[in-house]
Backbone as numpy.savetxt, mean C-alpha at the origin, in Angstrom:
# Nx Ny Nz CAx CAy CAz Cx Cy Cz
-4.40 7.88 33.12 -3.89 7.05 31.52 -5.18 7.02 31.18
-5.63 7.22 30.11 -6.43 6.50 29.06 -6.63 4.92 28.58
-7.51 4.30 28.04 -7.28 3.16 28.50 -6.45 2.76 26.95
-6.63 3.60 26.20 -5.85 3.37 24.86 -4.20 3.11 25.42
-3.68 4.07 25.52 -2.99 4.45 26.56 -1.89 2.98 27.22
-3.31 2.61 28.01 -2.26 1.88 28.85 -2.17 0.40 28.10
-3.11 0.22 27.11 -3.40 -1.07 25.98 -2.26 -0.87 25.30
-1.75 0.33 24.73 -0.93 0.24 24.54 0.96 -0.14 24.63
0.98 -0.01 26.13 1.48 0.11 27.40 1.98 -1.33 27.64
0.82 -2.07 28.01 0.72 -3.46 28.28 1.43 -4.21 26.87
1.10 -3.72 25.95 1.59 -4.45 24.85 3.11 -4.24 24.66
3.43 -2.94 24.45 5.21 -2.83 24.78 5.55 -3.61 25.92
5.35 -3.75 27.25 5.87 -4.33 27.84 6.01 -5.87 27.87
4.86 -6.03 27.27 4.51 -8.12 26.82 5.59 -7.70 25.50
5.81 -6.86 24.48 6.53 -7.25 23.48 8.03 -7.42 24.09
8.43 -6.87 24.58 9.82 -6.36 25.61 10.27 -7.62 26.32
9.00 -8.35 26.92 9.52 -9.78 27.77 9.69 -10.93 26.98
9.57 -10.79 25.53 9.69 -11.69 24.43 7.66 -12.36 24.78
7.25 -12.11 24.99 5.78 -12.50 24.68 5.08 -11.48 23.63
5.78 -11.95 21.82 4.89 -11.09 21.43 3.64 -11.42 20.97
3.36 -13.07 21.02 1.86 -13.10 20.72 0.72 -12.36 21.71
1.18 -12.70 22.59 0.25 -11.81 23.77 0.56 -10.11 23.78
1.79 -9.89 23.10 1.89 -8.00 23.20 0.53 -7.39 21.64
0.36 -8.87 20.77 -0.59 -8.87 19.45 -2.00 -8.40 19.71
-2.07 -9.39 20.78 -3.83 -9.59 21.40 -4.16 -8.35 21.71
-2.66 -7.91 22.61 -3.15 -6.58 23.68 -3.53 -6.14 22.36
-2.86 -5.49 21.86 -3.27 -4.19 20.28 -4.49 -4.62 20.00
-4.85 -5.64 19.52 -5.89 -6.10 18.67 -7.16 -5.90 19.55
-6.92 -5.48 20.99 -8.38 -5.82 21.43 -8.63 -3.97 21.44
-8.18 -2.89 20.93 -8.00 -2.06 20.65 -9.55 -2.00 19.82
-10.82 -0.71 20.07 -11.63 -0.39 19.88 -11.56 -0.25 18.14
-12.58 -0.36 17.43 -13.04 0.11 16.07 -12.39 1.28 15.76
-12.61 2.63 16.30 -12.42 3.78 16.17 -10.83 4.16 16.95
-10.32 3.44 17.82 -9.38 3.30 18.59 -8.08 3.15 16.99
-8.44 1.91 16.35 -7.81 1.41 15.93 -8.33 2.77 13.93
-8.95 3.35 13.63 -9.20 4.14 12.87 -8.11 5.34 13.50
-8.27 5.98 14.21 -7.50 7.15 14.71 -5.96 7.24 14.56
-5.78 5.47 15.36 -4.12 5.69 14.61 -3.92 5.29 13.23
-4.94 4.98 12.84 -4.76 4.81 10.85 -4.52 6.36 10.74
-5.44 7.47 11.02 -5.58 8.87 10.40 -4.37 9.53 11.11
-3.64 9.30 12.26 -2.32 9.77 12.78 -1.22 9.51 11.79
-1.43 7.95 11.62 0.06 7.46 11.07 -0.50 8.14 9.31
-1.20 8.33 9.05 -1.63 9.05 7.47 -0.94 10.38 8.01
-1.06 11.06 8.66 -1.13 12.83 8.63 0.53 12.75 8.91
1.20 11.77 9.81 2.93 11.78 9.66 3.59 11.16 8.05
2.87 10.77 7.44 3.15 10.53 6.00 3.14 11.17 5.36
2.04 11.61 5.22 1.88 12.88 4.92 2.72 14.34 5.05
3.10 14.44 5.90 4.01 15.32 6.53 5.38 15.00 6.05
5.82 13.84 5.60 7.38 13.37 5.37 7.62 14.42 4.02
9.19 14.49 3.95 8.99 14.82 3.04 10.20 14.01 1.93
9.19 13.40 0.75 9.66 12.40 -0.04 11.97 12.27 0.35
12.11 11.28 0.42 14.01 11.35 0.19 13.85 10.20 -1.16
14.93 10.85 -1.96 15.20 10.47 -3.53 16.46 9.03 -2.79
16.12 8.36 -2.02 17.25 7.29 -1.75 16.21 5.44 -2.18
16.73 5.08 -2.73 16.13 3.58 -2.85 15.93 2.52 -1.55
16.51 2.19 -0.57 16.17 1.87 0.57 15.14 2.67 1.09
15.36 3.86 1.63 14.02 4.58 2.30 12.83 4.73 1.43
13.15 4.87 0.35 11.61 4.57 -0.22 10.61 3.51 -0.55
11.46 2.48 -0.43 11.15 1.36 0.06 10.12 0.80 1.40
10.88 1.41 2.44 10.32 1.42 3.60 9.23 1.96 3.24
8.93 3.76 2.82 8.51 4.29 3.42 6.46 4.13 2.35
6.90 3.36 1.53 6.39 2.78 -0.03 5.28 1.77 1.05
6.22 0.73 1.68 5.47 0.17 2.48 5.11 0.33 3.76
5.00 1.75 4.37 4.45 2.23 5.44 3.21 2.63 4.71
3.21 3.41 3.62 2.37 3.81 3.36 0.93 2.91 2.88
1.63 1.80 2.45 0.47 0.59 1.77 -0.03 -0.10 2.98
0.94 -0.13 4.64 0.26 -1.15 5.47 -0.27 0.07 6.18
-0.19 1.37 6.35 -1.63 1.81 6.52 -2.76 2.30 6.14
-2.31 2.32 4.78 -3.65 2.35 3.95 -4.81 1.24 3.89
-4.00 0.06 4.15 -4.22 -1.31 4.11 -5.29 -1.21 5.46
-4.37 -1.23 6.45 -4.98 -1.30 7.65 -6.32 0.20 7.81
-6.28 1.23 7.47 -7.34 1.65 6.86 -8.41 1.17 6.39
-8.40 0.44 5.30 -9.68 0.32 4.81 -10.53 -0.56 5.33
-9.90 -1.30 6.27 -10.86 -2.37 7.38 -11.70 -1.47 8.30
-11.47 -0.16 8.39 -11.66 0.57 9.42 -12.06 2.17 8.84
-12.29 2.05 7.64 -12.75 3.42 6.92 -14.58 3.23 6.54
-15.14 3.75 6.91 -16.90 3.57 6.97 -17.48 4.07 5.81
-18.20 3.70 5.19 -18.42 4.00 3.69 -18.31 5.74 3.46
-18.88 6.22 4.13 -19.18 7.49 3.54 -17.74 8.18 3.71
-16.34 7.61 4.41 -15.11 8.23 4.41 -14.04 7.42 3.47
-14.54 6.52 2.92 -13.96 6.00 1.91 -13.03 6.23 0.58
-13.92 7.46 0.07 -13.85 7.97 -1.06 -12.34 9.36 -0.51
-12.45 9.55 0.81 -11.95 10.92 1.03 -10.28 9.68 1.18
-10.46 9.00 2.15 -9.23 8.04 2.22 -8.71 7.93 0.53
-9.36 7.38 -0.20 -8.83 7.21 -1.18 -8.08 7.98 -2.20
-9.03 9.51 -2.34 -8.09 10.74 -2.20 -6.70 10.96 -1.78
-6.77 10.32 -0.46 -5.26 10.95 0.64 -4.52 9.95 -0.27
-4.78 8.63 -0.51 -3.99 7.79 -1.19 -3.37 7.97 -2.11
-4.25 8.40 -3.07 -3.80 8.87 -4.31 -2.87 9.73 -4.78
-3.21 11.01 -3.53 -1.74 11.93 -3.34 -0.91 11.43 -3.07
-0.24 10.95 -2.22 0.60 9.98 -1.41 1.35 9.21 -2.80
0.23 8.78 -3.61 1.19 7.41 -4.59 1.72 8.31 -5.62
0.74 9.75 -5.99 0.99 10.48 -7.18 2.82 11.03 -6.36
2.67 11.70 -5.30 3.86 12.06 -5.15 5.45 10.45 -5.05
5.01 9.79 -5.01 5.75 8.61 -4.67 5.75 7.91 -6.00
5.24 7.99 -6.98 5.71 7.30 -8.32 6.46 8.54 -9.03
6.34 10.34 -9.01 7.33 11.00 -9.44 8.59 10.73 -9.07
9.22 10.73 -7.19 10.37 9.69 -7.00 10.82 8.51 -7.35
9.68 8.11 -7.80 10.57 6.57 -8.01 11.25 6.47 -9.42
10.64 7.73 -10.51 11.30 8.02 -11.40 12.27 8.27 -11.55
12.63 8.65 -10.53 14.29 9.90 -10.49 15.13 8.45 -9.67
14.50 7.80 -9.11 15.23 7.06 -7.82 15.85 5.77 -9.41
14.44 5.21 -9.76 14.74 3.78 -10.63 14.35 4.44 -11.88
15.13 4.41 -13.01 15.00 5.40 -14.26 14.54 3.84 -14.98
14.74 2.98 -14.82 14.34 2.06 -15.52 12.93 1.61 -15.29
12.21 1.38 -16.50 10.55 0.60 -15.85 10.91 -0.56 -15.33
11.61 -1.32 -15.65 11.33 -2.61 -15.11 12.54 -2.96 -14.10
12.90 -2.28 -13.09 13.57 -2.37 -11.83 12.19 -2.73 -10.70
12.96 -4.03 -9.88 11.91 -4.56 -9.26 11.61 -3.38 -8.47
12.66 -3.38 -7.72 11.30 -2.26 -6.61 10.53 -1.18 -7.31
11.01 -0.14 -8.09 9.84 0.37 -8.96 8.52 -0.41 -9.63
8.94 -1.67 -9.17 7.34 -2.48 -9.32 6.71 -2.76 -8.37
7.49 -2.94 -7.69 6.57 -2.89 -6.46 5.85 -2.12 -6.17
6.08 -0.82 -6.29 4.93 0.38 -6.00 4.04 -0.10 -6.47
3.92 -0.53 -7.69 2.69 -0.96 -8.54 2.35 -1.73 -8.06
3.10 -3.00 -7.63 2.20 -3.94 -7.10 1.25 -3.47 -6.06
1.92 -2.71 -5.28 1.21 -2.19 -3.96 -0.10 -1.40 -4.17
0.13 -0.56 -5.31 -0.74 0.15 -5.84 -2.25 -0.45 -6.66
-1.69 -1.66 -6.75 -2.31 -2.39 -7.36 -3.90 -2.85 -6.35
-2.58 -3.54 -5.64 -3.53 -4.32 -4.25 -4.34 -3.09 -3.39
-3.80 -2.14 -3.41 -4.81 -1.15 -2.54 -6.21 -1.08 -3.80
-5.96 -0.44 -5.17 -7.00 -0.97 -5.79 -8.36 -2.07 -5.64
-7.23 -2.87 -5.37 -7.91 -3.99 -5.22 -9.44 -3.70 -4.05
-8.63 -3.34 -3.00 -9.11 -3.13 -1.90 -10.14 -2.04 -1.22
-9.45 -1.15 -2.07 -10.87 0.39 -2.38 -11.81 0.19 -3.48
-11.71 -1.02 -3.93 -12.43 -1.38 -5.10 -13.86 -0.72 -5.33
-14.83 0.10 -4.26 -15.90 0.82 -4.28 -15.16 2.42 -4.54
-14.28 2.62 -4.69 -13.92 4.03 -4.15 -12.18 4.44 -5.46
-11.69 3.16 -5.77 -10.71 3.27 -6.65 -11.48 3.72 -8.46
-10.88 4.72 -8.46 -10.61 5.27 -9.98 -10.27 4.45 -11.00
-11.07 4.78 -12.19 -10.34 4.13 -13.48 -9.04 4.22 -14.21
-8.49 5.55 -13.74 -6.96 6.06 -13.88 -6.16 5.55 -12.51
-6.44 4.87 -11.95 -5.57 4.17 -10.95 -5.45 2.55 -11.65
-6.62 1.86 -12.03 -6.28 0.52 -12.42 -5.07 1.31 -14.22
-5.74 2.37 -14.93 -4.82 1.79 -15.61 -3.38 2.10 -15.67
-3.10 3.12 -14.82 -1.81 3.63 -14.06 -0.65 2.21 -14.09
-1.87 1.38 -13.32 -0.89 -0.24 -12.49 -0.64 -0.70 -14.09
-1.72 -0.94 -14.97 -1.60 -1.59 -16.14 -0.71 -1.17 -16.97
-0.64 0.49 -16.81 0.29 0.47 -18.20 1.73 0.28 -17.65
2.29 0.75 -16.47 3.46 0.37 -16.22 3.66 -0.96 -16.11
2.55 -1.99 -16.10 2.78 -3.72 -16.19 3.52 -3.59 -17.34
2.99 -2.91 -18.67 2.91 -3.30 -20.38 4.48 -2.59 -20.69
4.78 -1.35 -19.93 5.97 -0.38 -19.87 7.16 -1.07 -19.55
6.71 -2.17 -17.96 8.15 -2.50 -17.80 8.42 -4.21 -18.34
7.59 -4.50 -18.91 7.43 -6.23 -19.58 8.11 -5.90 -21.25
8.05 -4.56 -21.82 8.44 -3.85 -23.30 9.53 -3.37 -23.13
10.27 -3.10 -21.43 11.56 -2.72 -21.79 12.43 -4.29 -21.60
11.50 -5.15 -21.26 12.37 -6.68 -21.50 13.70 -6.21 -20.25
14.73 -7.23 -20.83 15.69 -7.72 -19.21 16.74 -6.68 -19.44
16.85 -5.69 -20.37 17.68 -4.65 -20.46 19.19 -5.18 -19.78
19.36 -4.15 -18.50 20.47 -3.92 -17.92 20.18 -5.31 -16.34
19.05 -5.55 -16.07 19.02 -6.17 -15.27 19.53 -7.93 -15.05
20.06 -8.15 -14.00 20.49 -9.58 -14.31 19.56 -10.87 -14.06
19.32 -12.05 -13.75 18.86 -12.94 -14.06 17.90 -13.06 -12.96
18.35 -12.65 -11.67 17.38 -12.77 -10.42 16.62 -11.68 -10.73
17.14 -10.04 -10.90 16.01 -9.27 -10.99 15.29 -9.05 -12.16
15.35 -9.99 -13.69 14.64 -9.93 -14.58 13.62 -11.02 -14.13
14.15 -11.75 -13.02 12.87 -12.95 -12.47 11.83 -12.17 -11.76
11.89 -11.47 -11.12 11.62 -10.76 -9.95 10.71 -9.59 -10.51
11.35 -8.47 -11.73 10.60 -8.18 -12.57 9.07 -8.84 -13.22
9.76 -9.67 -13.31 8.28 -10.41 -14.25 7.47 -11.12 -13.25
7.77 -11.57 -12.31 6.83 -11.62 -11.32 6.00 -10.52 -10.94
6.57 -9.62 -10.32 5.44 -8.22 -10.25 5.06 -8.02 -11.52
5.11 -7.76 -12.52 4.72 -7.68 -13.46 3.44 -8.73 -14.29
3.43 -9.87 -13.58 2.56 -10.65 -13.79 1.32 -10.43 -12.47
2.12 -10.09 -11.20 1.14 -9.94 -10.29 0.35 -9.12 -10.08
0.93 -7.69 -11.25 0.19 -6.56 -11.13 -0.64 -6.81 -11.92
-0.83 -7.93 -12.87 -1.58 -8.16 -14.46 -2.83 -8.75 -13.59
-2.62 -9.49 -12.99 -3.31 -10.48 -11.93 -4.58 -9.74 -11.24
-4.14 -8.80 -10.21 -4.22 -8.25 -9.34 -5.44 -7.39 -9.92
-5.09 -6.84 -11.00 -6.02 -5.19 -11.65 -7.20 -6.29 -12.18
-6.63 -7.35 -13.09 -7.88 -8.13 -13.99 -8.78 -8.99 -12.83
-8.30 -9.30 -11.60 -8.84 -9.89 -10.32 -10.01 -8.39 -9.49
-9.39 -7.61 -9.48 -9.68 -6.33 -9.42 -11.81 -5.86 -10.22
-10.71 -5.84 -11.77 -11.77 -5.76 -12.52 -12.79 -6.61 -12.60
-12.79 -7.51 -12.46 -13.72 -8.74 -12.39 -14.84 -8.54 -11.07
-13.94 -8.00 -9.72 -14.70 -7.92 -9.02 -16.03 -6.98 -9.03
-15.19 -5.70 -9.59 -15.47 -4.38 -9.59 -17.38 -4.61 -10.73
-17.08 -5.64 -11.77 -17.98 -5.82 -12.59 -19.28 -6.62 -12.03
-18.61 -7.73 -11.24 -19.69 -8.62 -9.84 -20.75 -7.37 -9.40
-19.72 -6.94 -8.69 -20.02 -5.27 -7.78 -21.53 -4.93 -8.80
-21.63 -4.31 -9.74 -21.58 -3.26 -10.55 -23.35 -4.76 -11.16
-22.79 -5.47 -11.38 -23.71 -6.85 -11.72 -24.94 -6.75 -10.97
-24.21 -7.00 -9.04 -25.32 -7.17 -8.43 -26.34 -6.20 -8.11
-25.85 -4.76 -8.23 -26.61 -3.67 -8.56 -27.62 -3.37 -9.35
């Protein structure tokens, strides 16, 4: 049995016995390359999934994509980052197309969550993220704000506004950090 497999088996046994903290510690001891390999396996699986145009499923899928690429951000070497970013963009393109069909209104909180997560990934992959991705997030926030409350109830409208502001702040922070990187070169 490989070291990786024995580490995961140990983590699973600890988790099943109610020792979640120890299980997380066991997983955390994996090597850098093992973590990157695990992320690549997850990305391959996610790329092979046919998107289902159902809101609960889409939320879970989008979170899985975000979590995987967020973890990959810490594992990808400089020379791999652009390729990882391109894979992420392809997946997000499909996600945004499906989101348009699921949530027709641009101000729907669930639809905005997709752009919040993309904005966070843009900031994480700042060194390779393209201007188009930043602009897409900013445009979605503007369009959602322009739609106004529409048919949303008060709670959904508050959540939509929080998402709009978070998108704007995250993109503004990322662009500022990018400017600082350019200035330091």
